[in-house]
N, CA and C of each residue as an Amber inpcrd file, in Angstrom:
protein
   507
-125.2290000 -17.8190000  48.1350000-124.4430000 -19.1420000  47.0740000
-125.0500000 -19.8820000  46.2330000-126.6200000 -20.1030000  46.8350000
-127.4880000 -21.1510000  46.2160000-127.9190000 -20.2690000  44.7840000
-128.0310000 -19.4040000  44.9680000-128.2170000 -18.8230000  43.5900000
-127.3860000 -18.3000000  42.7400000-125.4570000 -18.2800000  43.1220000
-124.8680000 -17.9790000  42.1600000-124.9140000 -19.1850000  41.1430000
-124.6320000 -20.7990000  41.8300000-124.6910000 -22.5360000  41.3260000
-125.6690000 -21.6470000  40.4510000-127.0220000 -21.4360000  40.5100000
-128.0840000 -21.4590000  39.5880000-127.8360000 -20.5390000  38.1650000
-126.9640000 -19.2680000  38.5490000-126.6890000 -18.3110000  37.6970000
-125.3270000 -19.0150000  36.8980000-125.2420000 -19.6030000  37.4600000
-123.7870000 -20.0610000  36.5890000-123.8670000 -21.4420000  35.9640000
-124.6540000 -21.9500000  36.3800000-125.0110000 -23.0100000  35.8130000
-125.9120000 -22.5720000  34.4260000-127.4970000 -21.6350000  34.7490000
-127.6220000 -21.1340000  33.4360000-126.5380000 -20.3190000  32.1560000
-126.1660000 -19.4600000  32.6930000-124.7600000 -19.0950000  31.6380000
-124.1490000 -19.9610000  30.6830000-123.6210000 -21.7830000  31.7760000
-123.3450000 -22.4000000  31.1050000-123.7730000 -23.1790000  30.1940000
-125.0280000 -22.9380000  30.3510000-125.9070000 -23.8690000  28.9650000
-125.9480000 -22.7330000  28.1690000-126.6710000 -21.9570000  28.0290000
-126.9140000 -21.0010000  27.1570000-125.5770000 -20.5010000  26.8080000
-124.2100000 -20.6360000  27.0700000-123.2470000 -20.5960000  26.0080000
-123.0130000 -21.7420000  25.6580000-123.6240000 -23.2400000  26.0830000
-123.1690000 -23.6350000  24.9950000-123.8760000 -24.1910000  23.8720000
-125.4830000 -23.6200000  24.1920000-126.0330000 -23.4020000  23.0740000
-125.6060000 -22.3980000  22.1740000-125.3970000 -21.9630000  22.6120000
-125.4220000 -20.2160000  21.6650000-123.7510000 -21.4650000  20.5820000
-122.5580000 -21.7620000  21.0970000-121.7340000 -22.5810000  20.4180000
-122.4060000 -23.4440000  19.5040000-122.9600000 -24.1820000  20.2270000
-123.5340000 -25.0490000  19.1430000-124.1930000 -24.7080000  18.2610000
-125.2040000 -23.6850000  18.2180000-125.3050000 -23.0910000  16.9620000
-124.4610000 -22.1600000  16.4190000-123.9030000 -21.6420000  17.1570000
-122.8630000 -20.8970000  16.1750000-122.1250000 -21.8310000  15.5800000
-121.6760000 -23.0610000  15.8890000-121.3560000 -23.9550000  15.1000000
-121.7130000 -24.2330000  13.9590000-122.8850000 -25.0980000  14.2560000
-124.3110000 -25.1770000  13.1800000-123.8540000 -23.5910000  11.9950000
-124.1670000 -22.7660000  12.3930000-123.8530000 -22.1940000  11.2850000
-123.0680000 -21.7370000  10.4690000-121.1800000 -22.0350000  11.2610000
-120.7260000 -21.7140000  10.5860000-120.2590000 -22.8370000   9.2900000
-120.9240000 -24.0480000   9.6930000-120.4860000 -24.7680000   8.7590000
-121.3900000 -24.5970000   7.6530000-123.0880000 -24.9560000   8.1650000
-123.5280000 -23.7250000   6.9100000-122.9390000 -22.9960000   6.2930000
-122.4190000 -22.2000000   6.7710000-121.3360000 -21.2320000   5.8220000
-120.6520000 -21.6490000   4.7780000-119.8180000 -22.5610000   5.6290000
-118.3450000 -22.7470000   5.2020000-118.7120000 -24.0470000   3.5490000
-119.7490000 -25.3650000   4.2720000-120.3520000 -25.7040000   3.6620000
-121.3640000 -25.6690000   2.7240000-122.0990000 -24.3400000   2.8980000
-122.9250000 -24.5040000   2.3180000-124.2390000 -25.8140000   2.8130000
-125.6080000 -25.7700000   1.4410000-126.4980000 -26.5450000   2.4180000
-126.4260000 -27.8340000   2.1840000-126.7030000 -28.7050000   2.9020000
-126.8430000 -29.8990000   2.5530000-127.5890000 -30.3610000   1.1320000
-127.4200000 -30.9840000  -0.1680000-127.6790000 -31.4340000  -0.8260000
-129.5460000 -31.9620000  -1.3020000-130.8270000 -30.8860000  -1.4570000
-131.4580000 -31.4490000  -1.1070000-132.5890000 -30.4600000  -0.7160000
-131.9590000 -29.1650000   0.3200000-132.3330000 -28.6360000   1.3730000
-132.3390000 -27.8670000   1.0600000-133.0170000 -26.2450000   2.0950000
-133.2620000 -25.0210000   1.7400000-133.0750000 -24.7160000   0.3280000
-133.5240000 -25.4060000  -0.5840000-133.6650000 -24.4260000  -1.3830000
-132.3360000 -24.7210000  -2.2440000-131.8010000 -25.9090000  -2.1660000
-130.4330000 -26.0770000  -3.5240000-130.8000000 -26.1460000  -4.4920000
-132.0380000 -26.2400000  -4.9240000-132.3610000 -26.5090000  -6.6170000
-131.9160000 -25.2420000  -7.1860000-130.8060000 -24.2360000  -6.7910000
-130.0290000 -23.2660000  -7.8420000-128.8680000 -23.7050000  -7.9170000
-128.5780000 -24.7630000  -7.7020000-127.1700000 -25.4580000  -7.7340000
-127.1650000 -26.5960000  -9.0230000-126.1720000 -25.3730000 -10.1040000
-125.8690000 -25.8300000 -11.3560000-124.6440000 -27.0800000 -11.3180000
-124.9010000 -27.7530000 -11.7880000-123.3770000 -28.8800000 -12.6890000
-123.3440000 -28.0250000 -13.8910000-122.1880000 -27.6670000 -14.1290000
-121.2300000 -26.7830000 -15.3570000-121.2400000 -28.0430000 -15.9680000
-120.1320000 -29.0230000 -15.7580000-119.9910000 -30.1630000 -16.0740000
-120.3020000 -30.8430000 -17.4240000-121.7720000 -31.4380000 -16.7130000
-122.5340000 -31.6260000 -16.4760000-123.3450000 -31.3500000 -18.0230000
-123.5130000 -30.3440000 -17.9700000-124.4520000 -29.1070000 -18.9970000
-123.5970000 -29.2830000 -20.0920000-122.2040000 -28.8990000 -20.0230000
-120.9470000 -28.5430000 -21.2020000-120.9020000 -29.2440000 -21.6730000
-120.8570000 -31.4200000 -21.1250000-120.5640000 -32.1800000 -22.0890000
-122.2990000 -32.5020000 -22.9170000-122.4300000 -32.1100000 -22.8070000
-124.1470000 -32.0220000 -23.8070000-124.3220000 -30.8790000 -24.8650000
-123.9320000 -29.9910000 -24.7540000-123.2570000 -29.3190000 -26.4960000
-122.1790000 -29.3980000 -27.5520000-123.0350000 -29.1050000 -28.7420000
-122.0310000 -29.5590000 -29.8860000-120.8140000 -29.0420000 -29.4810000
-119.6250000 -29.4240000 -30.0140000-118.2330000 -28.4720000 -29.5690000
-117.9740000 -27.4100000 -30.1500000-118.5180000 -26.2130000 -31.0070000
-118.5040000 -25.0880000 -31.0010000-119.1810000 -24.3320000 -29.9280000
-120.0190000 -24.8700000 -29.2220000-120.9580000 -24.2000000 -28.7620000
-120.1600000 -24.3060000 -27.0050000-119.8820000 -25.2370000 -26.5560000
-119.0760000 -25.4890000 -25.6470000-117.6770000 -25.0760000 -25.5200000
-117.2750000 -24.6060000 -26.7240000-115.8900000 -23.4900000 -26.1940000
-116.2050000 -22.2910000 -26.2360000-117.2720000 -22.0330000 -26.9790000
-118.5170000 -20.7540000 -26.1020000-118.6970000 -20.5830000 -25.0380000
-119.1500000 -21.3910000 -24.2020000-119.0840000 -21.5540000 -22.7070000
-118.1700000 -21.1300000 -22.4060000-117.1680000 -22.4510000 -22.2130000
-116.0730000 -22.3990000 -21.5820000-115.6440000 -21.1530000 -21.8270000
-115.6490000 -20.4520000 -22.4210000-114.5530000 -19.1120000 -22.5520000
-115.3040000 -18.2680000 -21.4460000-117.0750000 -18.1960000 -21.7350000
-117.6950000 -17.3650000 -20.7950000-117.0020000 -17.7990000 -18.8960000
-117.2540000 -18.9370000 -19.1100000-117.0600000 -19.6490000 -17.4380000
-115.9120000 -19.6890000 -17.0480000-114.2810000 -19.1760000 -18.1660000
-112.9280000 -19.0610000 -17.7210000-113.0120000 -17.8350000 -17.2380000
-113.8840000 -16.8290000 -18.2430000-113.8080000 -15.6770000 -17.8660000
-114.4450000 -15.2370000 -16.7250000-115.5720000 -15.9650000 -15.7520000
-116.2090000 -15.8820000 -15.0420000-114.9500000 -15.9260000 -13.6800000
-114.3790000 -17.0750000 -13.7520000-113.4550000 -17.1390000 -12.8820000
-112.4550000 -16.3910000 -12.5380000-111.7180000 -16.2690000 -13.7240000
-110.9760000 -15.3230000 -13.9830000-111.4430000 -13.6420000 -12.7150000
-112.3150000 -13.3230000 -13.2500000-112.5490000 -11.9070000 -12.4860000
-113.2860000 -11.7810000 -11.0530000-113.5790000 -13.8630000 -10.8050000
-113.8490000 -13.9440000  -9.6960000-112.5990000 -14.6250000  -8.7210000
-111.6130000 -14.4410000  -9.1830000-110.6160000 -15.1900000  -8.8440000
-110.6960000 -14.4900000  -7.0380000-110.3760000 -13.3170000  -7.3700000
-110.3140000 -12.3190000  -6.2710000-111.2770000 -13.0540000  -4.7250000
-112.4710000 -12.9720000  -5.4560000-113.6360000 -13.2020000  -4.5250000
-113.8070000 -14.6890000  -3.9580000-112.6500000 -15.5680000  -4.7040000
-112.6270000 -16.7760000  -4.1570000-111.3890000 -16.4160000  -3.0770000
-110.5210000 -15.8840000  -3.1410000-109.7110000 -16.1650000  -1.8920000
-110.0960000 -15.4930000  -1.1650000-110.6900000 -14.2040000  -1.0760000
-111.5530000 -13.8430000   0.4680000-112.3510000 -14.6750000   0.8010000
-113.0920000 -15.3230000  -0.3760000-114.3730000 -16.8680000   0.7470000
-112.9950000 -17.7070000   1.6600000-111.8900000 -18.0930000   1.0750000
-110.7170000 -18.7920000   1.7790000-110.8690000 -18.1830000   3.1650000
-110.1930000 -16.7170000   3.0400000-110.1150000 -16.0810000   3.9960000
-111.1590000 -15.4870000   5.0640000-112.0450000 -15.8870000   4.7690000
-113.2890000 -15.3740000   5.6000000-113.2680000 -17.0340000   6.4870000
-113.0300000 -18.0530000   5.5130000-113.4730000 -19.0680000   6.0610000
-112.2450000 -19.2270000   7.6430000-111.0480000 -19.0550000   7.1960000
-109.6480000 -19.1800000   7.8260000-109.8550000 -18.6420000   9.0990000
-110.5030000 -17.1870000   9.0050000-111.0010000 -16.3180000  10.0080000
-112.2870000 -16.9750000  11.1500000-113.1880000 -17.3250000  10.4950000
-114.3080000 -18.6770000  10.6520000-113.6080000 -19.4830000  12.1130000
-112.5760000 -20.1330000  11.5040000-112.3660000 -21.0930000  12.0060000
-111.3920000 -20.6890000  13.1650000-110.4750000 -19.4570000  13.1550000
-109.8750000 -18.4680000  14.2810000-110.9870000 -18.4830000  15.4870000
-111.9200000 -17.8480000  15.1170000-112.5250000 -17.0730000  16.2880000
-113.4840000 -18.6950000  16.7280000-113.5540000 -19.7890000  16.2940000
-114.2320000 -20.8310000  16.9600000-113.4090000 -21.1710000  17.6800000
-112.5110000 -21.1340000  17.2650000-111.2170000 -21.9990000  17.6180000
-110.6540000 -21.3420000  19.3470000-110.6280000 -20.4210000  18.8850000
-109.8170000 -19.3190000  20.3070000-110.2590000 -19.8670000  21.4170000
-110.0840000 -20.0850000  22.3380000-110.1100000 -19.8510000  24.2130000
-111.5500000 -19.1420000  24.2440000-111.4630000 -18.0660000  23.7540000
-112.9130000 -17.0350000  24.4240000-113.2000000 -16.7210000  23.2320000
-115.1270000 -17.0520000  22.9970000-115.0200000 -16.7530000  21.6350000
-115.4210000 -15.4980000  21.7570000-115.3010000 -14.7260000  20.1140000
-115.4030000 -13.3350000  20.1880000-116.1310000 -13.3260000  19.5680000
-117.5870000 -13.0470000  20.1290000-118.8530000 -12.3100000  18.9150000
-119.0090000 -11.5180000  18.2600000-118.7930000 -10.0810000  17.8750000
-118.6960000  -9.1590000  18.0390000-118.1170000  -9.4260000  16.2390000
-116.3390000  -9.9840000  16.6640000-115.2750000 -10.8070000  15.5230000
-116.5910000 -11.3820000  14.5900000-117.3670000 -12.6500000  15.3210000
-118.2620000 -13.2210000  14.7690000-119.5540000 -13.1620000  13.8810000
-119.7480000 -11.9330000  14.5110000-120.8200000 -11.6180000  13.1380000
-120.7610000 -10.5320000  12.0650000-119.2930000  -9.6540000  12.6060000
-118.5450000  -9.2450000  11.9720000-118.2040000 -10.2990000  10.4430000
-117.4490000 -11.2740000  10.6970000-116.9860000 -11.7380000   9.5650000
-118.3580000 -12.4500000   8.8810000-119.7030000 -13.1030000   9.2640000
-121.0280000 -13.5140000   9.4850000-121.0500000 -12.4470000   8.3470000
-121.2160000 -10.9100000   8.5480000-122.1330000 -10.3510000   7.6470000
-120.7100000 -10.3740000   6.7990000-119.7200000 -10.6950000   6.9040000
-118.6550000 -10.1190000   5.0270000-119.0230000 -11.9710000   4.1810000
-119.7930000 -12.3130000   5.1350000-120.0870000 -13.8320000   4.4970000
-121.1020000 -13.9800000   3.9260000-121.9760000 -13.4030000   4.5190000
-123.7490000 -12.9020000   3.1330000-122.9770000 -12.2410000   2.6930000
-122.3430000 -10.8770000   2.5090000-121.6960000 -10.0890000   1.4500000
-121.5170000 -10.6060000   0.3240000-120.4090000 -11.5140000   0.5640000
-119.4440000 -11.8740000  -0.3010000-120.2260000 -12.9950000  -0.7650000
-121.4020000 -13.8170000  -0.6210000-122.3900000 -14.6370000  -0.9340000
-123.1510000 -14.4580000  -1.7730000-123.8250000 -13.2290000  -1.4960000
-124.5020000 -12.2270000  -2.3660000-123.9000000 -11.6820000  -3.9410000
-122.8820000 -11.3030000  -3.5430000-121.9840000 -11.1580000  -5.1030000
-121.4650000 -12.1550000  -5.7010000-121.7930000 -13.2240000  -4.9290000
-120.9600000 -14.2460000  -6.1160000-122.5360000 -14.9240000  -6.5610000
-122.8080000 -14.6570000  -6.1020000-124.5980000 -15.0540000  -6.3520000
-125.3200000 -14.2760000  -7.8080000-125.2410000 -13.0640000  -7.6510000
-125.7320000 -12.3810000  -8.9240000-124.2510000 -12.5900000  -9.9850000
-122.7380000 -12.7260000  -9.7030000-122.1300000 -13.1610000 -10.4090000
-122.4990000 -14.4470000 -11.2830000-122.9050000 -15.3170000 -10.8550000
-122.8290000 -16.2950000 -11.0300000-124.3160000 -16.1280000 -12.3080000
-125.2540000 -15.8290000 -11.6680000-126.2610000 -15.3920000 -12.7730000
-125.8090000 -14.5200000 -13.8170000-125.4970000 -13.7040000 -13.3470000
-125.1470000 -13.0020000 -14.7550000-124.2150000 -13.7170000 -16.0100000
-123.3170000 -14.6850000 -15.1330000-122.5530000 -15.3210000 -16.0950000
-124.1340000 -16.3020000 -16.9730000-124.7850000 -16.8160000 -16.1790000
-125.7060000 -17.5890000 -16.7840000-126.8900000 -16.9070000 -17.5100000
-127.5080000 -15.5460000 -17.8110000-127.5580000 -14.6820000 -18.6490000
-126.3770000 -14.6730000 -19.8100000-125.1800000 -14.6020000 -19.4320000
-124.8940000 -14.4080000 -21.0520000-124.4930000 -16.1750000 -21.2640000
-124.9550000 -17.1840000 -20.8930000-124.4270000 -18.5120000 -21.8720000
-125.6720000 -18.4200000 -22.7590000-127.1490000 -18.1370000 -21.5760000
-127.8330000 -17.8600000 -22.3350000-128.6580000 -17.0380000 -24.4570000
-127.7270000 -16.3320000 -23.5250000-128.1420000 -15.2280000 -24.8800000
-126.7650000 -15.5850000 -25.6010000-126.0050000 -16.8110000 -25.8470000
-124.9650000 -17.1930000 -26.6130000-125.1810000 -18.2760000 -27.0700000
-126.5140000 -19.1040000 -26.5970000-126.8630000 -20.4170000 -27.1420000
-127.8500000 -20.2100000 -28.3650000-128.0290000 -20.9300000 -28.8550000
-129.7280000 -21.1440000 -29.9120000-130.4560000 -21.5100000 -28.8990000
-131.7890000 -21.6260000 -29.1980000-132.4280000 -22.4020000 -27.9840000
-132.3760000 -23.9740000 -27.9490000-132.6080000 -24.9250000 -28.7530000
-132.0990000 -25.8680000 -28.7430000-130.4570000 -26.4680000 -27.8030000
-129.8960000 -25.9430000 -28.2030000-128.5850000 -26.3970000 -27.1330000
-128.8920000 -25.4130000 -25.6950000-129.3920000 -23.8730000 -25.4580000
-129.6210000 -23.8900000 -24.5380000-130.6820000 -24.7560000 -23.7550000
-131.6570000 -25.1920000 -24.0360000-132.4810000 -26.3480000 -23.6630000
-131.5210000 -27.2610000 -23.0380000-130.7020000 -27.9120000 -24.0470000
-130.0780000 -29.4020000 -23.6670000-128.9820000 -28.5420000 -22.5800000
-128.7660000 -27.8500000 -22.2850000-127.1620000 -27.2120000 -21.7270000
-127.9610000 -27.2920000 -20.1520000-129.0740000 -26.5560000 -20.0170000
-129.5660000 -25.9850000 -19.1480000-130.3120000 -27.7570000 -18.3630000
-131.2320000 -28.2920000 -19.1840000-131.6420000 -29.1640000 -18.6770000
-130.8950000 -30.1960000 -18.0630000-129.4470000 -30.5360000 -18.7210000
-128.1190000 -31.3860000 -18.1520000-127.5040000 -30.9480000 -16.7580000
-127.6210000 -29.6150000 -16.6030000-126.6730000 -28.9560000 -15.7840000
-127.6410000 -28.5040000 -14.5250000-129.5810000 -28.5260000 -14.5780000
-130.2060000 -28.7060000 -13.6640000-129.9470000 -29.7560000 -12.0000000
-129.7130000 -29.2050000 -11.0230000-129.6090000 -30.1360000 -10.0870000
-130.2000000 -29.7970000  -8.7020000-131.0920000 -30.7930000  -8.5160000
-132.1450000 -30.6220000  -7.2770000-133.1500000 -30.7840000  -7.4760000
-134.0390000 -31.1440000  -6.9170000-135.3560000 -31.7270000  -6.4960000
-136.5320000 -30.6950000  -7.3700000-135.9710000 -29.6440000  -8.5250000
-137.2660000 -29.6800000  -9.7100000-136.7070000 -29.6530000 -10.3920000
-136.1190000 -30.4490000 -10.5640000-135.4300000 -31.2650000 -11.9610000
-136.1160000 -32.1980000 -12.6100000-137.0590000 -32.1450000 -13.2320000
-137.8750000 -32.5670000 -13.8620000-136.8520000 -34.0220000 -14.1970000
-135.8100000 -34.5930000 -14.1690000-135.0420000 -35.3950000 -14.4310000
-134.3930000 -35.8640000 -13.5770000-134.7800000 -35.6950000 -11.8000000
-134.0880000 -36.3280000 -11.2830000-134.8530000 -37.5850000 -10.7040000
-136.5350000 -37.3830000 -11.2620000-136.9970000 -38.9020000 -10.5690000
-137.5610000 -39.5740000 -12.2250000-137.8230000 -40.7140000 -11.3690000
-138.3300000 -41.7780000 -12.8830000-139.4990000 -41.2920000 -12.8750000
-140.2810000 -41.6680000 -13.9920000-141.7400000 -40.8550000 -14.2980000
-142.2580000 -42.1710000 -13.0080000-142.4990000 -42.9870000 -13.1080000
-143.0070000 -44.1970000 -11.5730000-143.1720000 -42.5340000 -10.3470000
-141.7550000 -42.2850000  -9.7640000-141.5160000 -42.0520000  -8.3720000
-142.3320000 -40.3630000  -8.3520000-142.0270000 -40.0180000  -9.6450000
-142.7980000 -38.4000000 -10.2970000-144.3300000 -39.1230000 -10.1610000
-144.7410000 -39.4900000 -10.2050000-146.4150000 -40.2050000 -10.4120000
-147.2340000 -40.2820000  -8.5150000-145.8320000 -41.0240000  -7.9090000
-146.3150000 -41.3510000  -6.3380000-146.5270000 -39.9410000  -5.2770000
-145.6560000 -39.5430000  -5.9800000-145.6050000 -37.9160000  -5.1620000
-146.5210000 -36.8720000  -5.7590000-147.3070000 -37.3840000  -6.5220000
-148.7870000 -36.2420000  -6.5210000-149.3750000 -36.6850000  -5.8000000
-150.3830000 -35.3510000  -5.7180000-151.0650000 -35.2690000  -4.0830000
-152.8110000 -36.1890000  -4.9510000-153.3090000 -36.8590000  -4.4010000
-154.1420000 -37.4740000  -4.7520000-155.5200000 -36.5740000  -4.7920000
-156.1820000 -37.3530000  -5.7100000-156.8350000 -36.1670000  -6.1440000
-158.1990000 -36.0290000  -5.1210000-159.1320000 -34.7020000  -5.1630000
-160.1200000 -34.3240000  -3.9960000-160.9820000 -35.0830000  -4.0070000
-161.6600000 -35.9790000  -3.0430000-163.2770000 -37.2430000  -2.9100000
-164.1890000 -36.1840000  -3.9410000-164.6540000 -37.0880000  -4.0330000
-165.8670000 -36.3280000  -5.3960000-167.3600000 -36.5830000  -3.6550000
-167.8360000 -35.4920000  -4.5770000-168.7220000 -34.7100000  -3.6770000
-170.2890000 -35.8300000  -3.4540000-170.9100000 -35.7020000  -2.1530000
-172.0200000 -37.3000000  -2.7890000-172.9940000 -36.2500000  -3.1520000
-173.9950000 -36.5210000  -3.8460000-175.6110000 -35.0270000  -2.9650000
-175.8440000 -34.8530000  -4.1910000
């Protein structure tokens, strides 16, 4: 009898931990990483980038992004469908491990296809803009810790490593 309580207690703790991590992964997959974490420097603010372009180039870039959105509409719907599936699995009375893993794999595949499509759009934009407009566009649109425009100079100086100590002798 004593061993049954220990085994059941261990199983309950294990289940609680698994559900906790499954919930964390689901939130991460649905909402994405928090800003500034896990390489979120790849985020791109299309609105800010578009605002700095000359009107003739803004129209060209807007057409490229509009074409992307219409081509990816099915992909967007797929993401919403996957979110609903994840909600159903996580809110069910019993956790369906195999179902969760299948949806998780599909989420990863969908995310990779979306990233590749966005990279292709950024390549098209790059080819469509002259160098001066391209630089303005990408400087304004870059979001994250690797964008040199994020921090004032004094903060950047503070973040640099101190020089190594001079050797004596």
